[in-house]
PDB file with one MODEL, atoms N, CA, C and O in Angstrom:
MODEL        1
ATOM      1  N   MET A   1     147.058  42.993 237.302  1.00  0.00           N
ATOM      2  CA  MET A   1     146.546  41.934 236.456  1.00  0.00           C
ATOM      3  C   MET A   1     147.715  41.034 236.048  1.00  0.00           C
ATOM      4  O   MET A   1     148.836  41.502 235.846  1.00  0.00           O
ATOM      5  N   ASN A   2     147.440  39.780 235.934  1.00  0.00           N
ATOM      6  CA  ASN A   2     148.452  38.799 235.575  1.00  0.00           C
ATOM      7  C   ASN A   2     148.958  39.042 234.157  1.00  0.00           C
ATOM      8  O   ASN A   2     148.176  39.364 233.262  1.00  0.00           O
ATOM      9  N   ARG A   3     150.265  38.888 233.955  1.00  0.00           N
ATOM     10  CA  ARG A   3     150.853  39.136 232.640  1.00  0.00           C
ATOM     11  C   ARG A   3     150.309  38.187 231.584  1.00  0.00           C
ATOM     12  O   ARG A   3     150.036  38.593 230.454  1.00  0.00           O
ATOM     13  N   TYR A   4     150.152  36.920 231.957  1.00  0.00           N
ATOM     14  CA  TYR A   4     149.658  35.940 230.989  1.00  0.00           C
ATOM     15  C   TYR A   4     148.220  36.235 230.582  1.00  0.00           C
ATOM     16  O   TYR A   4     147.829  36.019 229.435  1.00  0.00           O
ATOM     17  N   LYS A   5     147.449  36.724 231.526  1.00  0.00           N
ATOM     18  CA  LYS A   5     146.068  37.093 231.218  1.00  0.00           C
ATOM     19  C   LYS A   5     146.043  38.281 230.255  1.00  0.00           C
ATOM     20  O   LYS A   5     145.231  38.319 229.330  1.00  0.00           O
ATOM     21  N   GLU A   6     146.943  39.256 230.477  1.00  0.00           N
ATOM     22  CA  GLU A   6     147.018  40.403 229.576  1.00  0.00           C
ATOM     23  C   GLU A   6     147.495  39.990 228.188  1.00  0.00           C
ATOM     24  O   GLU A   6     146.999  40.499 227.183  1.00  0.00           O
ATOM     25  N   LEU A   7     148.455  39.069 228.129  1.00  0.00           N
ATOM     26  CA  LEU A   7     148.908  38.554 226.831  1.00  0.00           C
ATOM     27  C   LEU A   7     147.766  37.849 226.099  1.00  0.00           C
ATOM     28  O   LEU A   7     147.568  38.041 224.900  1.00  0.00           O
ATOM     29  N   PHE A   8     147.022  37.032 226.841  1.00  0.00           N
ATOM     30  CA  PHE A   8     145.911  36.302 226.241  1.00  0.00           C
ATOM     31  C   PHE A   8     144.832  37.255 225.743  1.00  0.00           C
ATOM     32  O   PHE A   8     144.309  37.083 224.642  1.00  0.00           O
ATOM     33  N   LEU A   9     144.500  38.255 226.547  1.00  0.00           N
ATOM     34  CA  LEU A   9     143.472  39.216 226.130  1.00  0.00           C
ATOM     35  C   LEU A   9     143.942  40.051 224.943  1.00  0.00           C
ATOM     36  O   LEU A   9     143.144  40.382 224.065  1.00  0.00           O
ATOM     37  N   GLY A  10     145.226  40.395 224.907  1.00  0.00           N
ATOM     38  CA  GLY A  10     145.770  41.110 223.761  1.00  0.00           C
ATOM     39  C   GLY A  10     145.746  40.258 222.506  1.00  0.00           C
ATOM     40  O   GLY A  10     145.478  40.753 221.412  1.00  0.00           O
ATOM     41  N   CYS A  11     146.029  38.965 222.673  1.00  0.00           N
ATOM     42  CA  CYS A  11     145.971  38.044 221.532  1.00  0.00           C
ATOM     43  C   CYS A  11     144.537  37.923 221.014  1.00  0.00           C
ATOM     44  O   CYS A  11     144.304  37.921 219.806  1.00  0.00           O
ATOM     45  N   LEU A  12     143.591  37.822 221.930  1.00  0.00           N
ATOM     46  CA  LEU A  12     142.181  37.774 221.521  1.00  0.00           C
ATOM     47  C   LEU A  12     141.765  39.063 220.822  1.00  0.00           C
ATOM     48  O   LEU A  12     141.037  39.027 219.829  1.00  0.00           O
ATOM     49  N   ALA A  13     142.222  40.195 221.336  1.00  0.00           N
ATOM     50  CA  ALA A  13     141.907  41.477 220.707  1.00  0.00           C
ATOM     51  C   ALA A  13     142.511  41.544 219.303  1.00  0.00           C
ATOM     52  O   ALA A  13     141.879  42.054 218.378  1.00  0.00           O
ATOM     53  N   GLY A  14     143.721  41.035 219.146  1.00  0.00           N
ATOM     54  CA  GLY A  14     144.354  41.012 217.823  1.00  0.00           C
ATOM     55  C   GLY A  14     143.626  40.112 216.850  1.00  0.00           C
ATOM     56  O   GLY A  14     143.460  40.464 215.682  1.00  0.00           O
ATOM     57  N   LEU A  15     143.189  38.947 217.319  1.00  0.00           N
ATOM     58  CA  LEU A  15     142.447  38.037 216.438  1.00  0.00           C
ATOM     59  C   LEU A  15     141.077  38.611 216.075  1.00  0.00           C
ATOM     60  O   LEU A  15     140.623  38.470 214.940  1.00  0.00           O
ATOM     61  N   ALA A  16     140.422  39.257 217.038  1.00  0.00           N
ATOM     62  CA  ALA A  16     139.121  39.871 216.765  1.00  0.00           C
ATOM     63  C   ALA A  16     139.258  41.033 215.786  1.00  0.00           C
ATOM     64  O   ALA A  16     138.436  41.200 214.885  1.00  0.00           O
ATOM     65  N   THR A  17     140.300  41.830 215.973  1.00  0.00           N
ATOM     66  CA  THR A  17     140.531  42.953 215.056  1.00  0.00           C
ATOM     67  C   THR A  17     140.831  42.444 213.652  1.00  0.00           C
ATOM     68  O   THR A  17     140.367  43.015 212.665  1.00  0.00           O
ATOM     69  N   ALA A  18     141.604  41.374 213.567  1.00  0.00           N
ATOM     70  CA  ALA A  18     141.906  40.795 212.258  1.00  0.00           C
ATOM     71  C   ALA A  18     140.645  40.224 211.611  1.00  0.00           C
ATOM     72  O   ALA A  18     140.466  40.338 210.398  1.00  0.00           O
ATOM     73  N   ALA A  19     139.775  39.614 212.408  1.00  0.00           N
ATOM     74  CA  ALA A  19     138.525  39.077 211.856  1.00  0.00           C
ATOM     75  C   ALA A  19     137.649  40.196 211.293  1.00  0.00           C
ATOM     76  O   ALA A  19     137.040  40.046 210.234  1.00  0.00           O
ATOM     77  N   VAL A  20     137.593  41.307 212.003  1.00  0.00           N
ATOM     78  CA  VAL A  20     136.838  42.462 211.494  1.00  0.00           C
ATOM     79  C   VAL A  20     137.489  42.989 210.223  1.00  0.00           C
ATOM     80  O   VAL A  20     136.795  43.327 209.264  1.00  0.00           O
ATOM     81  N   GLY A  21     138.814  43.061 210.208  1.00  0.00           N
ATOM     82  CA  GLY A  21     139.523  43.524 209.016  1.00  0.00           C
ATOM     83  C   GLY A  21     139.307  42.618 207.825  1.00  0.00           C
ATOM     84  O   GLY A  21     139.147  43.094 206.701  1.00  0.00           O
ATOM     85  N   ILE A  22     139.302  41.304 208.060  1.00  0.00           N
ATOM     86  CA  ILE A  22     139.066  40.351 206.972  1.00  0.00           C
ATOM     87  C   ILE A  22     137.651  40.514 206.426  1.00  0.00           C
ATOM     88  O   ILE A  22     137.436  40.475 205.215  1.00  0.00           O
ATOM     89  N   ALA A  23     136.688  40.698 207.329  1.00  0.00           N
ATOM     90  CA  ALA A  23     135.306  40.905 206.879  1.00  0.00           C
ATOM     91  C   ALA A  23     135.184  42.189 206.067  1.00  0.00           C
ATOM     92  O   ALA A  23     134.473  42.224 205.062  1.00  0.00           O
ATOM     93  N   LEU A  24     135.874  43.242 206.498  1.00  0.00           N
ATOM     94  CA  LEU A  24     135.835  44.509 205.747  1.00  0.00           C
ATOM     95  C   LEU A  24     136.487  44.359 204.373  1.00  0.00           C
ATOM     96  O   LEU A  24     135.984  44.892 203.384  1.00  0.00           O
ATOM     97  N   VAL A  25     137.594  43.641 204.312  1.00  0.00           N
ATOM     98  CA  VAL A  25     138.254  43.416 203.017  1.00  0.00           C
ATOM     99  C   VAL A  25     137.349  42.619 202.095  1.00  0.00           C
ATOM    100  O   VAL A  25     137.217  42.951 200.917  1.00  0.00           O
ATOM    101  N   LEU A  26     136.727  41.573 202.616  1.00  0.00           N
ATOM    102  CA  LEU A  26     135.817  40.775 201.789  1.00  0.00           C
ATOM    103  C   LEU A  26     134.615  41.588 201.334  1.00  0.00           C
ATOM    104  O   LEU A  26     134.144  41.431 200.207  1.00  0.00           O
ATOM    105  N   PHE A  27     134.122  42.451 202.202  1.00  0.00           N
ATOM    106  CA  PHE A  27     132.930  43.215 201.861  1.00  0.00           C
ATOM    107  C   PHE A  27     133.211  44.308 200.841  1.00  0.00           C
ATOM    108  O   PHE A  27     132.429  44.503 199.911  1.00  0.00           O
ATOM    109  N   PHE A  28     134.325  45.025 201.007  1.00  0.00           N
ATOM    110  CA  PHE A  28     134.590  46.180 200.157  1.00  0.00           C
ATOM    111  C   PHE A  28     135.429  45.869 198.919  1.00  0.00           C
ATOM    112  O   PHE A  28     135.350  46.606 197.937  1.00  0.00           O
ATOM    113  N   MET A  29     136.219  44.818 198.935  1.00  0.00           N
ATOM    114  CA  MET A  29     137.139  44.586 197.828  1.00  0.00           C
ATOM    115  C   MET A  29     136.795  43.374 196.973  1.00  0.00           C
ATOM    116  O   MET A  29     137.473  43.115 195.978  1.00  0.00           O
ATOM    117  N   THR A  30     135.772  42.636 197.333  1.00  0.00           N
ATOM    118  CA  THR A  30     135.384  41.460 196.544  1.00  0.00           C
ATOM    119  C   THR A  30     133.870  41.428 196.415  1.00  0.00           C
ATOM    120  O   THR A  30     133.161  42.266 196.973  1.00  0.00           O
ATOM    121  N   ASP A  31     133.395  40.447 195.669  1.00  0.00           N
ATOM    122  CA  ASP A  31     131.964  40.147 195.667  1.00  0.00           C
ATOM    123  C   ASP A  31     131.666  39.364 196.938  1.00  0.00           C
ATOM    124  O   ASP A  31     131.887  38.154 196.993  1.00  0.00           O
ATOM    125  N   PHE A  32     131.170  40.046 197.949  1.00  0.00           N
ATOM    126  CA  PHE A  32     131.033  39.428 199.272  1.00  0.00           C
ATOM    127  C   PHE A  32     130.086  38.235 199.251  1.00  0.00           C
ATOM    128  O   PHE A  32     130.323  37.250 199.950  1.00  0.00           O
ATOM    129  N   HIS A  33     129.019  38.308 198.463  1.00  0.00           N
ATOM    130  CA  HIS A  33     128.058  37.215 198.477  1.00  0.00           C
ATOM    131  C   HIS A  33     128.649  35.935 197.893  1.00  0.00           C
ATOM    132  O   HIS A  33     128.124  34.850 198.142  1.00  0.00           O
ATOM    133  N   GLN A  34     129.725  36.040 197.126  1.00  0.00           N
ATOM    134  CA  GLN A  34     130.372  34.841 196.596  1.00  0.00           C
ATOM    135  C   GLN A  34     131.533  34.379 197.464  1.00  0.00           C
ATOM    136  O   GLN A  34     131.950  33.226 197.360  1.00  0.00           O
ATOM    137  N   HIS A  35     132.064  35.246 198.315  1.00  0.00           N
ATOM    138  CA  HIS A  35     133.258  34.909 199.076  1.00  0.00           C
ATOM    139  C   HIS A  35     133.008  34.757 200.571  1.00  0.00           C
ATOM    140  O   HIS A  35     133.934  34.909 201.368  1.00  0.00           O
ATOM    141  N   TYR A  36     131.793  34.465 200.957  1.00  0.00           N
ATOM    142  CA  TYR A  36     131.539  34.295 202.379  1.00  0.00           C
ATOM    143  C   TYR A  36     132.040  32.952 202.874  1.00  0.00           C
ATOM    144  O   TYR A  36     132.177  32.753 204.081  1.00  0.00           O
ATOM    145  N   ASN A  37     132.313  32.037 201.975  1.00  0.00           N
ATOM    146  CA  ASN A  37     132.802  30.714 202.324  1.00  0.00           C
ATOM    147  C   ASN A  37     134.316  30.676 202.135  1.00  0.00           C
ATOM    148  O   ASN A  37     134.822  31.103 201.098  1.00  0.00           O
ATOM    149  N   LEU A  38     135.042  30.168 203.133  1.00  0.00           N
ATOM    150  CA  LEU A  38     136.496  30.134 203.043  1.00  0.00           C
ATOM    151  C   LEU A  38     136.988  29.166 201.975  1.00  0.00           C
ATOM    152  O   LEU A  38     138.063  29.365 201.409  1.00  0.00           O
ATOM    153  N   LYS A  39     136.213  28.120 201.694  1.00  0.00           N
ATOM    154  CA  LYS A  39     136.617  27.183 200.641  1.00  0.00           C
ATOM    155  C   LYS A  39     136.628  27.870 199.281  1.00  0.00           C
ATOM    156  O   LYS A  39     137.537  27.650 198.480  1.00  0.00           O
ATOM    157  N   ILE A  40     135.636  28.689 199.022  1.00  0.00           N
ATOM    158  CA  ILE A  40     135.574  29.415 197.753  1.00  0.00           C
ATOM    159  C   ILE A  40     136.704  30.433 197.680  1.00  0.00           C
ATOM    160  O   ILE A  40     137.336  30.593 196.636  1.00  0.00           O
ATOM    161  N   THR A  41     136.956  31.116 198.784  1.00  0.00           N
ATOM    162  CA  THR A  41     138.032  32.110 198.826  1.00  0.00           C
ATOM    163  C   THR A  41     139.383  31.443 198.603  1.00  0.00           C
ATOM    164  O   THR A  41     140.227  31.986 197.890  1.00  0.00           O
ATOM    165  N   LYS A  42     139.599  30.281 199.199  1.00  0.00           N
ATOM    166  CA  LYS A  42     140.856  29.561 199.011  1.00  0.00           C
ATOM    167  C   LYS A  42     140.962  29.020 197.593  1.00  0.00           C
ATOM    168  O   LYS A  42     142.046  29.036 197.011  1.00  0.00           O
ATOM    169  N   ALA A  43     139.852  28.538 197.021  1.00  0.00           N
ATOM    170  CA  ALA A  43     139.875  27.996 195.661  1.00  0.00           C
ATOM    171  C   ALA A  43     140.218  29.078 194.639  1.00  0.00           C
ATOM    172  O   ALA A  43     140.851  28.787 193.624  1.00  0.00           O
ATOM    173  N   GLU A  44     139.817  30.299 194.891  1.00  0.00           N
ATOM    174  CA  GLU A  44     140.128  31.391 193.965  1.00  0.00           C
ATOM    175  C   GLU A  44     141.505  31.991 194.212  1.00  0.00           C
ATOM    176  O   GLU A  44     141.949  32.851 193.452  1.00  0.00           O
ATOM    177  N   GLY A  45     142.183  31.550 195.261  1.00  0.00           N
ATOM    178  CA  GLY A  45     143.542  31.989 195.520  1.00  0.00           C
ATOM    179  C   GLY A  45     143.669  33.344 196.184  1.00  0.00           C
ATOM    180  O   GLY A  45     144.720  33.977 196.086  1.00  0.00           O
ATOM    181  N   ILE A  46     142.623  33.806 196.859  1.00  0.00           N
ATOM    182  CA  ILE A  46     142.692  35.123 197.490  1.00  0.00           C
ATOM    183  C   ILE A  46     142.628  35.046 199.012  1.00  0.00           C
ATOM    184  O   ILE A  46     142.515  36.077 199.676  1.00  0.00           O
ATOM    185  N   LEU A  47     142.698  33.846 199.570  1.00  0.00           N
ATOM    186  CA  LEU A  47     142.587  33.720 201.027  1.00  0.00           C
ATOM    187  C   LEU A  47     143.785  34.345 201.736  1.00  0.00           C
ATOM    188  O   LEU A  47     143.610  35.077 202.709  1.00  0.00           O
ATOM    189  N   GLY A  48     144.983  34.069 201.269  1.00  0.00           N
ATOM    190  CA  GLY A  48     146.175  34.639 201.879  1.00  0.00           C
ATOM    191  C   GLY A  48     146.210  36.150 201.777  1.00  0.00           C
ATOM    192  O   GLY A  48     146.596  36.838 202.721  1.00  0.00           O
ATOM    193  N   LYS A  49     145.807  36.660 200.634  1.00  0.00           N
ATOM    194  CA  LYS A  49     145.777  38.116 200.442  1.00  0.00           C
ATOM    195  C   LYS A  49     144.740  38.765 201.349  1.00  0.00           C
ATOM    196  O   LYS A  49     144.958  39.852 201.884  1.00  0.00           O
ATOM    197  N   THR A  50     143.620  38.089 201.513  1.00  0.00           N
ATOM    198  CA  THR A  50     142.556  38.613 202.365  1.00  0.00           C
ATOM    199  C   THR A  50     143.004  38.652 203.822  1.00  0.00           C
ATOM    200  O   THR A  50     142.760  39.634 204.523  1.00  0.00           O
ATOM    201  N   ILE A  51     143.658  37.587 204.275  1.00  0.00           N
ATOM    202  CA  ILE A  51     144.140  37.558 205.660  1.00  0.00           C
ATOM    203  C   ILE A  51     145.192  38.645 205.874  1.00  0.00           C
ATOM    204  O   ILE A  51     145.197  39.322 206.902  1.00  0.00           O
ATOM    205  N   THR A  52     146.072  38.800 204.903  1.00  0.00           N
ATOM    206  CA  THR A  52     147.129  39.803 205.029  1.00  0.00           C
ATOM    207  C   THR A  52     146.559  41.214 205.108  1.00  0.00           C
ATOM    208  O   THR A  52     146.968  42.000 205.963  1.00  0.00           O
ATOM    209  N   LEU A  53     145.634  41.538 204.237  1.00  0.00           N
ATOM    210  CA  LEU A  53     145.040  42.879 204.262  1.00  0.00           C
ATOM    211  C   LEU A  53     144.183  43.098 205.504  1.00  0.00           C
ATOM    212  O   LEU A  53     144.147  44.200 206.053  1.00  0.00           O
ATOM    213  N   GLY A  54     143.500  42.057 205.943  1.00  0.00           N
ATOM    214  CA  GLY A  54     142.673  42.188 207.142  1.00  0.00           C
ATOM    215  C   GLY A  54     143.486  42.373 208.403  1.00  0.00           C
ATOM    216  O   GLY A  54     143.015  42.978 209.366  1.00  0.00           O
ATOM    217  N   THR A  55     144.703  41.857 208.404  1.00  0.00           N
ATOM    218  CA  THR A  55     145.564  41.967 209.571  1.00  0.00           C
ATOM    219  C   THR A  55     146.156  43.360 209.718  1.00  0.00           C
ATOM    220  O   THR A  55     146.701  43.680 210.774  1.00  0.00           O
ATOM    221  N   LEU A  56     146.067  44.185 208.706  1.00  0.00           N
ATOM    222  CA  LEU A  56     146.598  45.547 208.802  1.00  0.00           C
ATOM    223  C   LEU A  56     145.927  46.375 209.898  1.00  0.00           C
ATOM    224  O   LEU A  56     146.524  47.324 210.405  1.00  0.00           O
ATOM    225  N   LEU A  57     144.702  46.028 210.267  1.00  0.00           N
ATOM    226  CA  LEU A  57     144.037  46.740 211.359  1.00  0.00           C
ATOM    227  C   LEU A  57     144.719  46.485 212.700  1.00  0.00           C
ATOM    228  O   LEU A  57     144.565  47.271 213.635  1.00  0.00           O
ATOM    229  N   ASN A  58     145.476  45.386 212.796  1.00  0.00           N
ATOM    230  CA  ASN A  58     146.206  45.114 214.031  1.00  0.00           C
ATOM    231  C   ASN A  58     147.274  46.164 214.297  1.00  0.00           C
ATOM    232  O   ASN A  58     147.663  46.379 215.445  1.00  0.00           O
ATOM    233  N   LEU A  59     147.741  46.809 213.260  1.00  0.00           N
ATOM    234  CA  LEU A  59     148.724  47.872 213.435  1.00  0.00           C
ATOM    235  C   LEU A  59     148.140  49.008 214.280  1.00  0.00           C
ATOM    236  O   LEU A  59     148.788  49.508 215.199  1.00  0.00           O
ATOM    237  N   ALA A  60     146.930  49.398 213.961  1.00  0.00           N
ATOM    238  CA  ALA A  60     146.268  50.460 214.735  1.00  0.00           C
ATOM    239  C   ALA A  60     145.984  49.995 216.158  1.00  0.00           C
ATOM    240  O   ALA A  60     146.143  50.766 217.104  1.00  0.00           O
ATOM    241  N   THR A  61     145.567  48.744 216.319  1.00  0.00           N
ATOM    242  CA  THR A  61     145.294  48.212 217.651  1.00  0.00           C
ATOM    243  C   THR A  61     146.570  48.157 218.488  1.00  0.00           C
ATOM    244  O   THR A  61     146.555  48.483 219.675  1.00  0.00           O
ATOM    245  N   PHE A  62     147.657  47.749 217.872  1.00  0.00           N
ATOM    246  CA  PHE A  62     148.944  47.675 218.558  1.00  0.00           C
ATOM    247  C   PHE A  62     149.364  49.042 219.090  1.00  0.00           C
ATOM    248  O   PHE A  62     149.722  49.166 220.261  1.00  0.00           O
ATOM    249  N   PHE A  63     149.324  50.067 218.239  1.00  0.00           N
ATOM    250  CA  PHE A  63     149.738  51.392 218.677  1.00  0.00           C
ATOM    251  C   PHE A  63     148.753  52.007 219.658  1.00  0.00           C
ATOM    252  O   PHE A  63     149.149  52.809 220.504  1.00  0.00           O
ATOM    253  N   TRP A  64     147.478  51.648 219.564  1.00  0.00           N
ATOM    254  CA  TRP A  64     146.498  52.145 220.523  1.00  0.00           C
ATOM    255  C   TRP A  64     146.803  51.605 221.920  1.00  0.00           C
ATOM    256  O   TRP A  64     146.749  52.341 222.906  1.00  0.00           O
ATOM    257  N   PHE A  65     147.126  50.303 221.991  1.00  0.00           N
ATOM    258  CA  PHE A  65     147.481  49.728 223.288  1.00  0.00           C
ATOM    259  C   PHE A  65     148.782  50.320 223.823  1.00  0.00           C
ATOM    260  O   PHE A  65     148.915  50.518 225.031  1.00  0.00           O
ATOM    261  N   LEU A  66     149.738  50.605 222.950  1.00  0.00           N
ATOM    262  CA  LEU A  66     150.971  51.225 223.404  1.00  0.00           C
ATOM    263  C   LEU A  66     150.721  52.628 223.961  1.00  0.00           C
ATOM    264  O   LEU A  66     151.313  53.014 224.968  1.00  0.00           O
ATOM    265  N   ASN A  67     149.848  53.381 223.308  1.00  0.00           N
ATOM    266  CA  ASN A  67     149.535  54.730 223.808  1.00  0.00           C
ATOM    267  C   ASN A  67     148.794  54.691 225.139  1.00  0.00           C
ATOM    268  O   ASN A  67     148.912  55.617 225.941  1.00  0.00           O
ATOM    269  N   LYS A  68     148.036  53.636 225.379  1.00  0.00           N
ATOM    270  CA  LYS A  68     147.302  53.483 226.641  1.00  0.00           C
ATOM    271  C   LYS A  68     148.162  52.841 227.730  1.00  0.00           C
ATOM    272  O   LYS A  68     147.665  52.540 228.815  1.00  0.00           O
ATOM    273  N   LYS A  69     149.455  52.631 227.443  1.00  0.00           N
ATOM    274  CA  LYS A  69     150.401  52.029 228.388  1.00  0.00           C
ATOM    275  C   LYS A  69     150.018  50.613 228.786  1.00  0.00           C
ATOM    276  O   LYS A  69     150.227  50.203 229.928  1.00  0.00           O
ATOM    277  N   LYS A  70     149.459  49.870 227.847  1.00  0.00           N
ATOM    278  CA  LYS A  70     149.124  48.462 228.053  1.00  0.00           C
ATOM    279  C   LYS A  70     150.079  47.633 227.194  1.00  0.00           C
ATOM    280  O   LYS A  70     149.714  47.118 226.137  1.00  0.00           O
ATOM    281  N   ASP A  71     151.309  47.524 227.685  1.00  0.00           N
ATOM    282  CA  ASP A  71     152.371  46.910 226.900  1.00  0.00           C
ATOM    283  C   ASP A  71     152.123  45.423 226.645  1.00  0.00           C
ATOM    284  O   ASP A  71     152.379  44.939 225.542  1.00  0.00           O
ATOM    285  N   PHE A  72     151.631  44.696 227.644  1.00  0.00           N
ATOM    286  CA  PHE A  72     151.419  43.265 227.443  1.00  0.00           C
ATOM    287  C   PHE A  72     150.240  42.993 226.510  1.00  0.00           C
ATOM    288  O   PHE A  72     150.233  41.987 225.800  1.00  0.00           O
ATOM    289  N   TRP A  73     149.245  43.879 226.506  1.00  0.00           N
ATOM    290  CA  TRP A  73     148.160  43.759 225.545  1.00  0.00           C
ATOM    291  C   TRP A  73     148.713  43.958 224.131  1.00  0.00           C
ATOM    292  O   TRP A  73     148.360  43.224 223.208  1.00  0.00           O
ATOM    293  N   ALA A  74     149.577  44.955 223.976  1.00  0.00           N
ATOM    294  CA  ALA A  74     150.181  45.213 222.667  1.00  0.00           C
ATOM    295  C   ALA A  74     151.039  44.031 222.237  1.00  0.00           C
ATOM    296  O   ALA A  74     151.061  43.670 221.061  1.00  0.00           O
ATOM    297  N   TYR A  75     151.744  43.431 223.187  1.00  0.00           N
ATOM    298  CA  TYR A  75     152.543  42.255 222.879  1.00  0.00           C
ATOM    299  C   TYR A  75     151.656  41.086 222.451  1.00  0.00           C
ATOM    300  O   TYR A  75     152.037  40.302 221.582  1.00  0.00           O
ATOM    301  N   GLY A  76     150.478  40.966 223.058  1.00  0.00           N
ATOM    302  CA  GLY A  76     149.518  39.934 222.654  1.00  0.00           C
ATOM    303  C   GLY A  76     149.019  40.151 221.239  1.00  0.00           C
ATOM    304  O   GLY A  76     148.835  39.190 220.492  1.00  0.00           O
ATOM    305  N   VAL A  77     148.796  41.410 220.860  1.00  0.00           N
ATOM    306  CA  VAL A  77     148.401  41.722 219.480  1.00  0.00           C
ATOM    307  C   VAL A  77     149.519  41.327 218.521  1.00  0.00           C
ATOM    308  O   VAL A  77     149.262  40.823 217.428  1.00  0.00           O
ATOM    309  N   LEU A  78     150.754  41.559 218.937  1.00  0.00           N
ATOM    310  CA  LEU A  78     151.900  41.173 218.122  1.00  0.00           C
ATOM    311  C   LEU A  78     151.966  39.656 217.953  1.00  0.00           C
ATOM    312  O   LEU A  78     152.279  39.174 216.865  1.00  0.00           O
ATOM    313  N   ILE A  79     151.680  38.907 219.000  1.00  0.00           N
ATOM    314  CA  ILE A  79     151.652  37.447 218.923  1.00  0.00           C
ATOM    315  C   ILE A  79     150.550  36.996 217.968  1.00  0.00           C
ATOM    316  O   ILE A  79     150.767  36.095 217.156  1.00  0.00           O
ATOM    317  N   ALA A  80     149.378  37.607 218.055  1.00  0.00           N
ATOM    318  CA  ALA A  80     148.282  37.257 217.151  1.00  0.00           C
ATOM    319  C   ALA A  80     148.655  37.546 215.703  1.00  0.00           C
ATOM    320  O   ALA A  80     148.316  36.773 214.808  1.00  0.00           O
ATOM    321  N   THR A  81     149.346  38.648 215.470  1.00  0.00           N
ATOM    322  CA  THR A  81     149.775  38.988 214.116  1.00  0.00           C
ATOM    323  C   THR A  81     150.775  37.955 213.597  1.00  0.00           C
ATOM    324  O   THR A  81     150.724  37.572 212.428  1.00  0.00           O
ATOM    325  N   CYS A  82     151.676  37.509 214.458  1.00  0.00           N
ATOM    326  CA  CYS A  82     152.631  36.471 214.054  1.00  0.00           C
ATOM    327  C   CYS A  82     151.921  35.157 213.746  1.00  0.00           C
ATOM    328  O   CYS A  82     152.285  34.466 212.795  1.00  0.00           O
ATOM    329  N   LEU A  83     150.914  34.807 214.539  1.00  0.00           N
ATOM    330  CA  LEU A  83     150.148  33.593 214.270  1.00  0.00           C
ATOM    331  C   LEU A  83     149.413  33.681 212.928  1.00  0.00           C
ATOM    332  O   LEU A  83     149.368  32.710 212.172  1.00  0.00           O
ATOM    333  N   LEU A  84     148.850  34.832 212.648  1.00  0.00           N
ATOM    334  CA  LEU A  84     148.160  35.011 211.371  1.00  0.00           C
ATOM    335  C   LEU A  84     149.143  35.019 210.202  1.00  0.00           C
ATOM    336  O   LEU A  84     148.800  34.596 209.098  1.00  0.00           O
ATOM    337  N   THR A  85     150.354  35.497 210.439  1.00  0.00           N
ATOM    338  CA  THR A  85     151.385  35.445 209.401  1.00  0.00           C
ATOM    339  C   THR A  85     151.749  34.004 209.086  1.00  0.00           C
ATOM    340  O   THR A  85     151.900  33.639 207.920  1.00  0.00           O
ATOM    341  N   LEU A  86     151.890  33.185 210.119  1.00  0.00           N
ATOM    342  CA  LEU A  86     152.166  31.760 209.902  1.00  0.00           C
ATOM    343  C   LEU A  86     151.001  31.072 209.198  1.00  0.00           C
ATOM    344  O   LEU A  86     151.217  30.214 208.342  1.00  0.00           O
ATOM    345  N   LEU A  87     149.777  31.436 209.545  1.00  0.00           N
ATOM    346  CA  LEU A  87     148.615  30.883 208.864  1.00  0.00           C
ATOM    347  C   LEU A  87     148.626  31.240 207.389  1.00  0.00           C
ATOM    348  O   LEU A  87     148.337  30.402 206.535  1.00  0.00           O
ATOM    349  N   THR A  88     148.959  32.478 207.098  1.00  0.00           N
ATOM    350  CA  THR A  88     149.035  32.923 205.701  1.00  0.00           C
ATOM    351  C   THR A  88     150.135  32.185 204.951  1.00  0.00           C
ATOM    352  O   THR A  88     149.986  31.871 203.770  1.00  0.00           O
ATOM    353  N   LEU A  89     151.229  31.910 205.633  1.00  0.00           N
ATOM    354  CA  LEU A  89     152.346  31.208 205.009  1.00  0.00           C
ATOM    355  C   LEU A  89     151.962  29.778 204.623  1.00  0.00           C
ATOM    356  O   LEU A  89     152.372  29.283 203.573  1.00  0.00           O
ATOM    357  N   PHE A  90     151.187  29.126 205.464  1.00  0.00           N
ATOM    358  CA  PHE A  90     150.833  27.739 205.208  1.00  0.00           C
ATOM    359  C   PHE A  90     149.548  27.544 204.413  1.00  0.00           C
ATOM    360  O   PHE A  90     149.199  26.409 204.086  1.00  0.00           O
ATOM    361  N   VAL A  91     148.847  28.604 204.101  1.00  0.00           N
ATOM    362  CA  VAL A  91     147.608  28.488 203.315  1.00  0.00           C
ATOM    363  C   VAL A  91     147.924  28.387 201.887  1.00  0.00           C
ATOM    364  O   VAL A  91     147.018  28.282 201.060  1.00  0.00           O
TER     365      VAL A  91
ENDMDL
END
């Protein structure tokens, strides 16, 4: 498989895992019915914290790919985590 394709798929897996993590954080740690909108979450000042906590699931995804010997997929997850870190920095 092409390295760039594996990087891209790993990045997509990292973003999908982070999206699931963000949804879980919103559901279990906040009033989900009030925070389903990103504008409301940003207005209350918890958007960066939510993204940061949701991205913690990427740690498990990263090590899972490493154990399966899919190094470029794991590297893609790392790239997605860096992108989400930059997003959190600028939010």
